[in-house]
C-alpha positions in Angstrom: 1.4 9.3 -15.6 1.9 5.6 -14.9 3.7 6.2 -11.6 2.2 5.0 -8.4 1.2 7.4 -5.7 2.6 7.3 -2.2 0.5 4.9 -0.3 0.2 7.3 2.7 -1.3 10.2 0.6 -4.6 11.7 1.8 -7.3 13.6 0.1 -8.3 13.9 -3.5 -5.2 15.5 -5.0 -1.6 16.5 -4.7 -0.9 20.2 -5.0 1.7 21.5 -7.5 5.3 22.0 -6.2 8.3 23.7 -7.7 9.5 20.4 -9.1 6.3 18.9 -10.5 2.7 19.6 -11.4 -0.2 18.7 -9.2 -2.6 15.9 -10.0 -5.8 14.1 -8.9 -5.3 10.8 -7.0 -7.2 7.9 -8.5 -7.1 4.1 -8.1 -6.6 1.4 -10.6 -7.5 -2.3 -10.1 -4.6 -4.6 -10.7 -7.0 -7.4 -11.5 -9.4 -5.8 -14.1 -7.7 -2.3 -14.7 -10.8 -0.3 -13.7 -9.9 3.2 -12.7 -11.8 5.3 -10.2 -12.0 8.8 -8.7 -12.1 9.4 -5.9 -10.0 6.5 -4.6 -11.8 3.2 -3.8 -10.8 0.4 -1.5 -12.9 -2.2 -3.3 -13.0 -2.4 -7.1 -16.5 -1.5 -8.2 -16.3 -3.9 -11.2 -14.6 -7.1 -10.0 -15.4 -6.5 -6.3 -11.9 -7.4 -5.1 -10.6 -5.6 -2.0 -6.9 -6.3 -2.4 -6.3 -4.9 -5.9 -6.8 -1.1 -5.8 -3.5 0.9 -6.2 -3.3 4.6 -6.1 -2.3 6.3 -9.3 -1.9 9.9 -10.5 -4.6 10.8 -13.0 -4.1 12.7 -16.3 -4.1 16.4 -16.1 -5.9 16.9 -19.5 -9.2 15.6 -20.8 -12.2 16.5 -22.9 -15.4 18.3 -21.8 -18.1 15.8 -21.6 -21.0 18.0 -20.2 -21.5 21.3 -18.4 -24.1 23.5 -16.8 -24.2 27.2 -15.9 -25.3 27.4 -12.3 -27.2 30.5 -11.4 -27.7 29.7 -7.7 -24.8 29.1 -5.4 -24.4 27.4 -2.1 -23.4 29.5 0.9 -19.8 30.7 0.5 -19.8 30.7 -3.3 -20.8 33.2 -5.9 -23.2 32.6 -8.8 -23.2 32.3 -11.7 -20.5 29.6 -12.1 -20.0 26.6 -14.4 -19.7 23.0 -13.4 -19.1 20.1 -15.7 -17.7 16.6 -16.3 -14.4 16.2 -17.9 -13.5 12.8 -19.4 -9.9 11.8 -18.8 -7.9 9.4 -21.0 -8.3 6.8 -18.2 -12.0 6.7 -19.3 -13.4 8.3 -16.1 -15.4 11.5 -15.9 -14.5 14.0 -13.2 -17.1 16.4 -11.8 -15.5 19.8 -11.4 -16.0 23.5 -11.3 -14.9 25.0 -14.7 -12.8 28.1 -14.6 -11.1 30.3 -17.2 -14.2 31.4 -19.0 -17.3 33.5 -18.5 -20.2 31.7 -16.9 -22.5 31.9 -19.9 -24.2 29.2 -22.0 -22.0 29.6 -25.1 -18.6 29.8 -23.3 -17.8 26.1 -23.8 -18.3 23.4 -26.3 -18.7 19.7 -25.6 -15.5 17.9 -26.6 -13.2 20.8 -26.1 -9.8 20.2 -24.5 -9.6 20.9 -20.8 -6.7 21.1 -18.3 -6.5 20.6 -14.5 -5.7 23.7 -12.4 -5.6 24.3 -8.6 -7.3 27.6 -7.5 -9.0 29.0 -4.4 -12.6 27.7 -4.2 -13.6 30.1 -1.4 -12.4 31.5 1.9 -12.7 29.9 5.3 -14.1 31.6 8.3 -10.7 33.2 9.0 -10.3 34.5 5.5 -7.8 31.9 4.3 -8.1 30.6 0.8 -9.4 27.0 0.5 -7.7 25.6 -2.6 -9.3 22.9 -4.7 -9.1 21.4 -8.2 -10.9 22.8 -11.2 -10.7 22.4 -15.0 -10.2 25.2 -17.5 -10.5 25.2 -21.3 -7.3 24.9 -23.3 -7.6 27.7 -25.8 -4.3 27.3 -27.6 -4.2 23.7 -28.8 
């Protein structure tokens, strides 16, 4: 995933297409190699403002932490799981976790996770609002 992202991209991610998988958009500092998500204009480590280049982030990582949430904000349903997934780029992504029951023993710290794009909720017109999530990789 060492390719650069189109400089005119917007948002947090690129959705999957027929020809390629979707990915999260991060930035890497060309001066000190610090990687960030979401994108940063100024490097948080070396504080340079002319060195951050957009990059596609890895689609797979390891579960760093998680929580079963039993209360949900408006528009969402409880219970659901959120967690942090550590990517090979050494950053931790906060995400909803899908693909398992929202119970305390459904996941284990360190398990392999994979990026997916799914509806998060519906808008006021009933359209799906798609976002990124991570799910456990069961067959690895």
